[in-house]
N, C-alpha and C positions, 0 to 999 in steps of 0.2 A: 887398696884400689889401684889396678893397673892404669898408668897414665894414658895409655893408648885409648882407653875407653872414653876419656874426657875430650878427645880431639873431635873437631867437627867433621862431618862426613856427608856425602851425597846418599840419600835414602831412596831415591828414584831417579831414573834418567830415561828419557824417550827422545828419539830423533829420527829423521828420515834422511836418506841419501839418494842420489840419482841411480836409476836402474841401468848400470853398465857392467860389462864384464870385469872391469877393473874394480868396481865397487864390490862385486861378489867375491872376487879374489881376496880383497881386503877383509871382508866379513868372514870368509872361510878361514883366513889365517888367525883372526881374533877369536871367533866363536865356533868355528867348525860348521859354518852355515852351508845349506844346500840350496842350489838355485832351482826353482820350479820351471817347468817348460813355459807356463803362461806368464808373460811379462806385463808389468804395470809401469806407471811413470815413476813411482817412488818405492823405495824399500823402507819399511818401518821397523824400527828396533825399539823395544821397550824392556827396561831392566828394573825389576823390583828390588827391594832391599836384599832379599836372599840371593838373587841373581848377582847383584853387585858384590856381595860378600864373597861368593865363589869366584867371581871374576878377578878378585884380588889375588888369587893364587896363580894366575896366568903370568905371562911375560910382559903383557901390555899394561902400562899404567893408566890411570884414569885420565890424566892430562893428555897422554898419547892417543887414547881413544877419542876424546873430544877433538883434538887437533886433526886426527885422521878423518873424522866425519866432516870437519870444516873443509879439508882439502878436496873432499868429494861432494862439495856443494850441499853440505848437510844443513838441515833446518831443525833446530831443537824445539820440541813441542812441550816438554815438561822437565823440570828438575826440582827435586826436593832437597833442601839444605837443612841439616839437623845438627843439634848439639845436645848432649845429655847432661843432666845435673844429678850427681850422686851424693852431694853434700848438703842438700836441703836448702840451697840458696833461694830456690823458687818456691814461694808459698802461694799456691793457686787461689785459695780464697782471698788472700791479700791482693793478688793481681786483679781479681774480679772487682774487688772494692775500689781499687785504683781506677779501673775503667769506669765504674759507675760515678765516681767523684770527679772524673775527667782530669785526674792527676797523671797525665800522660801527654807526650808529644808524638804524634804519629801521622803517617801519610794515609792511613786507613780511616774509614768513617764509622763503621759499625762494629759491633761485637756480639757474640753469642756465647752462652754457657750451656753445656750439655752434661747432665749427670745421669748415671744409670747404676743399678737397675730401676731406680725410681723414674727414669726417663724424664727428667725435669729440664725443660727448655726455658730460657729467659732471654729477652731482649734481642730478637732477631727472627728471621724467617725459619720455618721448620724445614730441616733437611737431614738426610742421613749420610754420614761420611763413611764410605765403604772401607777406608783405611783403618778407621778406629773400631767399627763394629758397634756392638751393643754394651760394651763394658768400659767403665772408667769415668774419669772426670776430665772434661776437655773444655778449653776456652778458645774460641775462634775470634780473631781480630781481622776485620776485613770481610768482604763479600765472598762467600763460598761459591756462589754461582754468578756468572756474568762478569767476573773479574779475573785478570791474569796474574794476580798476586794476593795471597793472604797468609796469615800465620796461625798455626795451631799450637797451643801450649797444653800439655796433658800429662796425666799421671800414668807413666808407662808401666809401672809396677802393677797398678790396678787393672790396666788393660790386659797385661800378660797373665795375671792371676798371682796372688801373693805366694801361693804354694810352689810356683815355678820360678820364682825370682830369688836370687841369693843376696841381693842388695837391700839394705834397710830403706833406702830412698832411691827412687829412679823416676825423674821427671824429664820431659823432652820439650825443647823448643824447635819448631819445624816451619820453615818458610817454603811454601809451594808456589813456584813460578811456572806459568804456562804460556804457550804461544809466544807472542812478541817479547814478553818479559824474560822468558826462558832462553829464547834465541839470543837476545842482546846480552844476557848474563854470560852465556857460554861463548858467544861470537860477536863482540861489540863492533858494529859497522856504522857507516854513515854514507851519504851520497856525494862526497867530495872526491874528485879524481886526484890521487896523490901526486901524479906527474904534472898536471896542469893547474891544479887548484880550482878547477871548474866545478860548480855545483850542478849536478845532473838532475833532470826531472824524471828520468825513467826508473826502471827497477834495478838498475846496476847499483851494487853496494860494494864498498871498499872497507878494509880494516880501519877502525878508528884508533889512531895512535894516541889519542888523549886518554883513553880508558884502559883499564887493566884487562889482560887476557885471563882466562879461567885459571891458569897456573898461578897467577899472582893474586887471585881473589882471596878475600879474608872474610870468614864468617862474622867476627866481631864488628867489622866495618859495615857489612851488609845489614846485620841486625840493628846496629845503632842508627843506620841511615833510615830504616823503616820504623823503628820503635824505640822510645825512651820513656822509662817510668820515672816520675818526678816526685820529689819531696817539696811540698809547698812551704814558702817562707812568709812571714808576717811582719808588719811594721806597727809600731805603737802609735795610736792616734787619740785625740781628745775631742769629745763632743761639746756642744754649746753649754751643757750643764757642768762641764769640768770633769766628766767621767772618762776614765781611760779604757780604751778597748783596742783589740787587735784587728787589723784588716789585712787580708791576703794581698801580697804584692802581685804584680803582673807575672804571668806564667813564664815569660822569658827570663825572669830572674830566679826561677826555681832551680834547684840543683838535682842532679841525677841520683836516683836511689842507689845506695852503696851495694845492695845485694845484686842489682842488675849489672853494674859495672864489674863487680867481682866475678859474676858468672861469665861475662864476656872476656874478661882478662885471663881466664883459664886457658883459652886457646889463642891468646895474642901472639902473633908472629908465626903461627902454624898454618900450613896449607890445608885445604879441604880434601879429605881422603875418602876412604871407603868404610862401610859398616864393619864393626869388630865384635858386636855382641851376639853373634850367632850361637845358639845353644843346641846344635844338631846332635852331638853325642848324648847329651842329657835326655833329649826327646826320644832318641832311639832306645836308650837304656830303659826309660820309663815304659815305652811301648812293649819292649821285650818282656819285662817283668810282669806287666799287668795283662797283656793280651796273649802271650805265647808261652809263658813259663809253665803253665799247667799242661799244655799239649806236649812240651818237651819232656816233662817229667813222666807223663803217661807212656810215651813212646820209648823212653829210656828203660822204664820198668818192663815194658813188653819185649824189647829187642836187645837189651843190655847196653853197656857203655860203648860198644862198638858203633851204636847208632849215632852217638855224639861225634865220634871221629869222622863218620861218613858225612854228617851235616857240616862239619868244619871244612871238609874238602870241597863240597858243593858251594859253601859260602865263600871260600877263597876265590873260586872262579868268578862268582858274581861280584865280589868286591873289587877285583882287578878290572872289571869291565865298567864299573860305576865311577865316573869322575867325581861325583859329590862325596862318595865314601873316601876316595883317595885324598881329596882336599881336607876332609875332616880329620883323617889320620895324620896328615902332614901337619895341620895346625895343632893337633893334640901333642905331637912329638916335639914341636917347636916350643910349646909352652911348658912341657915337662909334665910328668904324671903328678897328680895331687898326692900329697903326703898323707899317710894313714896315721892318725893320732890314736894312741892306746890310752884308755882311761887310767887315771892314777890308781884306782882301786882294783885293777886287774893285773894278773901276772901274765907276761907275754909269752908263755910257753906251757 
Protein backbone atom coordinates (compact mmCIF):
# COMPACT_ATOMS: atom_id res chain seq x y z
CA UNK A 1 0.00 0.00 0.00
CA UNK A 2 1.62 3.34 -1.05
CA UNK A 3 2.08 5.54 2.02
CA UNK A 4 0.97 8.63 0.09
CA UNK A 5 -2.56 7.21 -0.15
CA UNK A 6 -2.85 7.20 3.65
CA UNK A 7 -2.16 10.91 3.97
CA UNK A 8 -5.03 13.34 4.64
CA UNK A 9 -6.15 15.56 1.80
CA UNK A 10 -8.60 18.24 0.73
CA UNK A 11 -11.39 16.62 -1.29
CA UNK A 12 -13.24 19.84 -2.19
CA UNK A 13 -12.42 23.54 -2.04
CA UNK A 14 -14.58 26.57 -2.87
CA UNK A 15 -13.86 30.26 -2.36
CA UNK A 16 -14.53 33.74 -3.72
CA UNK A 17 -12.14 36.61 -4.35
CA UNK A 18 -12.70 40.26 -5.24
CA UNK A 19 -13.34 41.05 -8.90
CA UNK A 20 -10.22 43.02 -9.81
CA UNK A 21 -7.74 42.92 -12.66
CA UNK A 22 -5.12 41.69 -10.23
CA UNK A 23 -7.39 38.82 -9.12
CA UNK A 24 -7.93 37.80 -12.73
CA UNK A 25 -4.20 37.90 -13.40
CA UNK A 26 -3.63 35.65 -10.40
CA UNK A 27 -6.39 33.20 -11.41
CA UNK A 28 -5.06 33.13 -14.96
CA UNK A 29 -1.56 32.29 -13.71
CA UNK A 30 -2.93 29.47 -11.54
CA UNK A 31 -5.79 28.04 -13.61
CA UNK A 32 -5.58 29.68 -17.02
CA UNK A 33 -8.81 31.57 -16.25
CA UNK A 34 -10.52 33.85 -18.76
CA UNK A 35 -12.17 37.12 -17.70
CA UNK A 36 -15.71 37.70 -19.05
CA UNK A 37 -16.78 41.17 -20.15
CA UNK A 38 -19.63 41.30 -17.62
CA UNK A 39 -18.27 42.01 -14.16
CA UNK A 40 -19.74 40.99 -10.82
CA UNK A 41 -18.72 41.72 -7.25
CA UNK A 42 -17.02 38.38 -6.62
CA UNK A 43 -15.23 35.65 -8.54
CA UNK A 44 -16.30 32.16 -7.48
CA UNK A 45 -13.88 29.21 -7.69
CA UNK A 46 -15.00 25.64 -6.95
CA UNK A 47 -12.60 22.70 -7.16
CA UNK A 48 -13.91 19.14 -6.97
CA UNK A 49 -11.81 16.15 -5.95
CA UNK A 50 -10.74 15.45 -9.54
CA UNK A 51 -9.97 19.11 -10.16
CA UNK A 52 -7.78 19.19 -7.04
CA UNK A 53 -6.01 16.02 -8.18
CA UNK A 54 -5.05 17.63 -11.50
CA UNK A 55 -4.24 20.91 -9.75
CA UNK A 56 -1.51 18.99 -7.93
CA UNK A 57 0.48 18.70 -11.16
CA UNK A 58 0.83 22.48 -11.43
CA UNK A 59 3.46 24.74 -9.95
CA UNK A 60 1.20 26.22 -7.24
CA UNK A 61 0.83 24.27 -4.00
CA UNK A 62 -2.43 23.99 -2.09
CA UNK A 63 -1.15 26.25 0.71
CA UNK A 64 -0.02 28.82 -1.87
CA UNK A 65 -3.46 28.73 -3.50
CA UNK A 66 -5.21 29.36 -0.18
CA UNK A 67 -2.73 32.07 0.79
CA UNK A 68 -3.17 33.72 -2.61
CA UNK A 69 -6.94 33.79 -2.16
CA UNK A 70 -6.53 35.34 1.31
CA UNK A 71 -4.30 38.07 -0.11
CA UNK A 72 -7.11 38.94 -2.54
CA UNK A 73 -9.72 39.22 0.23
CA UNK A 74 -10.90 35.69 -0.40
CA UNK A 75 -13.88 34.18 1.41
CA UNK A 76 -13.83 30.38 1.69
CA UNK A 77 -17.27 28.84 1.37
CA UNK A 78 -16.49 25.12 1.52
CA UNK A 79 -13.65 22.74 2.28
CA UNK A 80 -13.81 18.96 2.63
CA UNK A 81 -11.07 17.29 4.68
CA UNK A 82 -10.63 13.55 4.18
CA UNK A 83 -8.48 10.62 5.21
CA UNK A 84 -8.75 7.07 3.89
CA UNK A 85 -8.54 3.77 5.75
CA UNK A 86 -7.05 0.86 3.82
CA UNK A 87 -6.30 -1.34 6.84
CA UNK A 88 -9.79 -2.03 8.13
CA UNK A 89 -9.40 0.09 11.27
CA UNK A 90 -12.85 1.59 10.73
CA UNK A 91 -15.73 -0.85 11.23
CA UNK A 92 -18.82 1.04 10.04
CA UNK A 93 -21.44 -1.17 11.76
CA UNK A 94 -19.45 -0.85 15.01
CA UNK A 95 -19.29 2.93 14.58
CA UNK A 96 -23.05 3.04 14.16
CA UNK A 97 -23.54 0.93 17.30
CA UNK A 98 -21.24 3.32 19.19
CA UNK A 99 -23.45 6.21 18.10
CA UNK A 100 -26.64 4.44 19.18
CA UNK A 101 -25.13 3.59 22.58
CA UNK A 102 -23.78 7.14 22.90
CA UNK A 103 -20.26 5.83 23.41
CA UNK A 104 -18.90 8.94 21.78
CA UNK A 105 -17.79 12.46 22.63
CA UNK A 106 -18.66 14.92 19.90
CA UNK A 107 -19.67 18.48 19.15
CA UNK A 108 -22.37 17.18 16.81
CA UNK A 109 -25.89 16.32 17.97
CA UNK A 110 -27.48 13.91 15.54
CA UNK A 111 -26.47 11.06 13.27
CA UNK A 112 -27.90 9.21 10.29
CA UNK A 113 -27.14 5.91 8.58
CA UNK A 114 -27.76 5.41 4.88
CA UNK A 115 -27.51 2.04 3.14
CA UNK A 116 -28.21 1.14 -0.45
CA UNK A 117 -29.37 -0.40 -2.73
CA UNK A 118 -31.85 -1.17 0.05
CA UNK A 119 -32.00 2.63 0.67
CA UNK A 120 -32.35 2.15 4.40
CA UNK A 121 -32.40 5.34 6.45
CA UNK A 122 -32.22 5.39 10.24
CA UNK A 123 -32.26 8.10 12.91
CA UNK A 124 -32.35 11.36 11.03
CA UNK A 125 -34.06 13.46 8.43
CA UNK A 126 -34.29 12.08 4.91
CA UNK A 127 -31.91 13.66 2.44
CA UNK A 128 -29.81 12.75 -0.53
CA UNK A 129 -26.11 13.51 -0.51
CA UNK A 130 -25.10 14.28 -4.12
CA UNK A 131 -21.48 13.46 -3.35
CA UNK A 132 -22.26 9.87 -2.39
CA UNK A 133 -25.07 9.09 -4.81
CA UNK A 134 -27.13 5.93 -4.52
CA UNK A 135 -24.46 3.37 -3.70
CA UNK A 136 -22.70 2.45 -0.50
CA UNK A 137 -22.90 2.47 3.25
CA UNK A 138 -22.65 5.93 4.80
CA UNK A 139 -22.89 7.29 8.34
CA UNK A 140 -23.48 11.01 8.81
CA UNK A 141 -22.68 12.66 12.12
CA UNK A 142 -24.09 16.16 12.48
CA UNK A 143 -26.80 17.99 10.56
CA UNK A 144 -26.48 17.71 6.80
CA UNK A 145 -28.70 20.74 6.27
CA UNK A 146 -28.59 23.96 8.24
CA UNK A 147 -25.15 23.29 9.68
CA UNK A 148 -21.74 24.57 8.65
CA UNK A 149 -19.97 21.37 9.68
CA UNK A 150 -20.70 17.64 9.62
CA UNK A 151 -18.80 14.39 9.06
CA UNK A 152 -19.50 11.49 6.74
CA UNK A 153 -17.91 8.08 7.25
CA UNK A 154 -18.48 5.72 4.37
CA UNK A 155 -17.41 2.61 2.50
CA UNK A 156 -15.56 4.11 -0.46
CA UNK A 157 -15.03 0.73 -2.11
CA UNK A 158 -18.77 0.03 -2.08
CA UNK A 159 -19.45 3.48 -3.51
CA UNK A 160 -16.92 3.08 -6.34
CA UNK A 161 -17.93 -0.50 -7.11
CA UNK A 162 -15.88 -3.47 -5.97
CA UNK A 163 -14.97 -4.42 -9.53
CA UNK A 164 -13.29 -1.01 -10.00
CA UNK A 165 -11.32 -1.06 -6.74
CA UNK A 166 -7.95 -2.76 -6.27
CA UNK A 167 -7.93 -2.45 -2.47
CA UNK A 168 -9.51 -5.11 -0.21
CA UNK A 169 -10.64 -2.36 2.19
CA UNK A 170 -11.28 1.31 1.46
CA UNK A 171 -13.17 3.45 3.98
CA UNK A 172 -13.16 7.24 4.22
CA UNK A 173 -13.69 9.80 6.97
CA UNK A 174 -14.61 13.20 5.57
CA UNK A 175 -15.36 16.48 7.35
CA UNK A 176 -17.35 18.98 5.30
CA UNK A 177 -16.96 22.57 6.50
CA UNK A 178 -18.95 25.36 4.87
CA UNK A 179 -19.46 29.11 5.15
CA UNK A 180 -17.99 30.55 8.38
CA UNK A 181 -16.48 27.23 9.50
CA UNK A 182 -14.68 26.80 6.17
CA UNK A 183 -13.50 30.41 6.12
CA UNK A 184 -12.15 30.30 9.67
CA UNK A 185 -10.40 26.98 9.02
CA UNK A 186 -8.56 28.36 5.99
CA UNK A 187 -8.20 31.94 7.20
CA UNK A 188 -8.55 32.28 11.00
CA UNK A 189 -9.38 35.90 11.86
CA UNK A 190 -10.70 38.01 14.72
CA UNK A 191 -11.80 41.61 15.29
CA UNK A 192 -8.76 42.78 17.29
CA UNK A 193 -6.53 45.41 15.70
CA UNK A 194 -2.97 43.99 16.00
CA UNK A 195 -1.42 47.47 16.18
CA UNK A 196 -3.61 49.00 18.88
CA UNK A 197 -5.19 45.98 20.56
CA UNK A 198 -8.59 47.63 20.08
CA UNK A 199 -11.65 45.40 19.67
CA UNK A 200 -13.50 46.64 16.60
CA UNK A 201 -17.27 46.44 16.12
CA UNK A 202 -17.31 46.73 12.34
CA UNK A 203 -16.64 44.15 9.63
CA UNK A 204 -12.87 44.63 9.72
CA UNK A 205 -11.05 41.38 10.44
CA UNK A 206 -7.41 40.66 11.17
CA UNK A 207 -5.33 37.49 11.20
CA UNK A 208 -5.72 35.66 14.51
CA UNK A 209 -2.18 34.89 15.79
CA UNK A 210 -3.55 32.42 18.36
CA UNK A 211 -4.71 29.92 15.76
CA UNK A 212 -2.96 27.81 13.14
CA UNK A 213 -2.91 28.83 9.51
CA UNK A 214 -3.98 26.25 6.93
CA UNK A 215 -0.37 25.27 6.25
CA UNK A 216 -0.06 24.23 9.90
CA UNK A 217 -3.43 22.49 10.16
CA UNK A 218 -3.54 18.83 11.14
CA UNK A 219 -6.24 16.35 10.16
CA UNK A 220 -5.82 14.23 13.33
CA UNK A 221 -6.22 17.30 15.56
CA UNK A 222 -9.25 18.48 13.59
CA UNK A 223 -10.92 15.05 13.69
CA UNK A 224 -10.14 14.56 17.38
CA UNK A 225 -11.53 18.01 18.19
CA UNK A 226 -14.89 17.16 16.62
CA UNK A 227 -15.16 13.44 17.25
CA UNK A 228 -13.98 10.85 19.79
CA UNK A 229 -15.15 7.24 19.95
CA UNK A 230 -14.99 5.90 23.50
CA UNK A 231 -14.71 2.56 25.29
CA UNK A 232 -16.88 2.61 28.44
CA UNK A 233 -15.35 1.67 31.79
CA UNK A 234 -17.14 0.16 34.78
CA UNK A 235 -16.75 0.04 38.53
CA UNK A 236 -17.78 -2.76 40.83
CA UNK A 237 -20.61 -2.02 43.27
CA UNK A 238 -22.66 -3.94 45.81
CA UNK A 239 -26.41 -3.60 46.37
CA UNK A 240 -28.36 -3.86 49.63
CA UNK A 241 -28.66 -7.63 49.26
CA UNK A 242 -24.91 -8.03 48.96
CA UNK A 243 -25.00 -8.78 45.23
CA UNK A 244 -22.09 -7.52 43.16
CA UNK A 245 -22.81 -5.66 39.93
CA UNK A 246 -21.03 -3.39 37.48
CA UNK A 247 -21.95 0.24 36.96
CA UNK A 248 -20.65 2.43 34.16
CA UNK A 249 -18.40 5.27 35.25
CA UNK A 250 -18.95 8.84 34.07
CA UNK A 251 -18.17 9.33 30.39
CA UNK A 252 -15.32 11.71 31.18
CA UNK A 253 -13.42 8.70 32.57
CA UNK A 254 -13.84 6.58 29.44
CA UNK A 255 -10.83 5.99 27.22
CA UNK A 256 -10.54 6.53 23.49
CA UNK A 257 -11.09 3.52 21.22
CA UNK A 258 -7.72 2.17 20.07
CA UNK A 259 -8.88 1.78 16.48
CA UNK A 260 -9.83 5.48 16.30
CA UNK A 261 -6.50 6.72 17.65
CA UNK A 262 -4.61 4.28 15.41
CA UNK A 263 -6.46 5.62 12.39
CA UNK A 264 -5.64 9.22 13.31
CA UNK A 265 -2.02 8.42 14.16
CA UNK A 266 -1.44 7.22 10.58
CA UNK A 267 -1.16 10.86 9.47
CA UNK A 268 0.25 12.38 12.66
CA UNK A 269 2.67 15.19 11.85
CA UNK A 270 1.73 15.33 8.16
CA UNK A 271 0.27 18.33 6.39
CA UNK A 272 -3.06 18.18 4.57
CA UNK A 273 -2.40 17.61 0.88
CA UNK A 274 -4.26 16.84 -2.34
CA UNK A 275 -6.13 13.71 -3.53
CA UNK A 276 -3.93 10.88 -4.81
CA UNK A 277 -6.36 8.06 -5.65
CA UNK A 278 -7.34 9.17 -9.15
CA UNK A 279 -7.83 6.21 -11.49
CA UNK A 280 -7.99 8.01 -14.82
CA UNK A 281 -5.84 5.60 -16.85
CA UNK A 282 -7.84 2.59 -15.67
CA UNK A 283 -11.11 4.32 -16.56
CA UNK A 284 -9.87 5.23 -20.04
CA UNK A 285 -8.52 1.72 -20.61
CA UNK A 286 -11.84 0.20 -19.54
CA UNK A 287 -13.80 2.58 -21.80
CA UNK A 288 -11.58 1.85 -24.79
CA UNK A 289 -11.91 -1.93 -24.39
CA UNK A 290 -15.64 -2.00 -23.71
CA UNK A 291 -16.88 0.81 -25.97
CA UNK A 292 -14.45 1.28 -28.85
CA UNK A 293 -12.48 -1.96 -29.32
CA UNK A 294 -15.09 -3.47 -31.66
CA UNK A 295 -15.14 -0.40 -33.89
CA UNK A 296 -11.32 -0.30 -34.02
CA UNK A 297 -11.18 -3.96 -35.03
CA UNK A 298 -13.82 -3.40 -37.74
CA UNK A 299 -12.01 -0.44 -39.30
CA UNK A 300 -8.64 -2.20 -39.09
CA UNK A 301 -10.07 -5.20 -40.95
CA UNK A 302 -11.57 -2.86 -43.54
CA UNK A 303 -8.63 -0.49 -44.12
CA UNK A 304 -5.63 -2.47 -42.91
CA UNK A 305 -3.11 -1.78 -40.16
CA UNK A 306 -2.32 1.60 -41.71
CA UNK A 307 -5.58 2.77 -40.16
CA UNK A 308 -4.12 2.25 -36.67
CA UNK A 309 -1.06 4.33 -37.55
CA UNK A 310 -3.29 7.14 -38.79
CA UNK A 311 -5.34 6.95 -35.59
CA UNK A 312 -2.19 7.25 -33.49
CA UNK A 313 -1.15 10.38 -35.39
CA UNK A 314 -4.55 11.99 -34.80
CA UNK A 315 -4.49 10.87 -31.17
CA UNK A 316 -1.01 12.33 -30.64
CA UNK A 317 -2.25 15.80 -31.56
CA UNK A 318 -5.32 15.49 -29.34
CA UNK A 319 -3.31 14.20 -26.38
CA UNK A 320 -0.81 17.07 -26.59
CA UNK A 321 -3.69 19.58 -26.42
CA UNK A 322 -5.36 17.86 -23.45
CA UNK A 323 -3.92 18.94 -20.05
CA UNK A 324 -5.68 16.07 -18.25
CA UNK A 325 -4.03 13.47 -20.49
CA UNK A 326 -0.65 15.14 -20.00
CA UNK A 327 -1.10 14.97 -16.22
CA UNK A 328 -2.16 11.32 -16.33
CA UNK A 329 0.87 10.43 -18.45
CA UNK A 330 3.21 12.33 -16.14
CA UNK A 331 1.76 10.63 -13.06
CA UNK A 332 2.00 7.19 -14.68
CA UNK A 333 5.65 7.71 -15.61
CA UNK A 334 6.51 8.94 -12.11
CA UNK A 335 4.97 5.83 -10.54
CA UNK A 336 6.57 3.54 -13.10
CA UNK A 337 4.84 0.92 -15.23
CA UNK A 338 3.18 -2.01 -13.48
CA UNK A 339 5.20 -5.22 -13.69
CA UNK A 340 3.73 -8.04 -15.73
CA UNK A 341 3.79 -11.30 -13.78
CA UNK A 342 4.04 -14.51 -15.81
CA UNK A 343 2.22 -17.51 -14.29
CA UNK A 344 4.53 -20.28 -13.10
CA UNK A 345 2.86 -22.86 -15.34
CA UNK A 346 3.57 -20.97 -18.54
CA UNK A 347 6.73 -20.69 -20.62
CA UNK A 348 7.61 -17.03 -21.37
CA UNK A 349 8.49 -17.62 -25.05
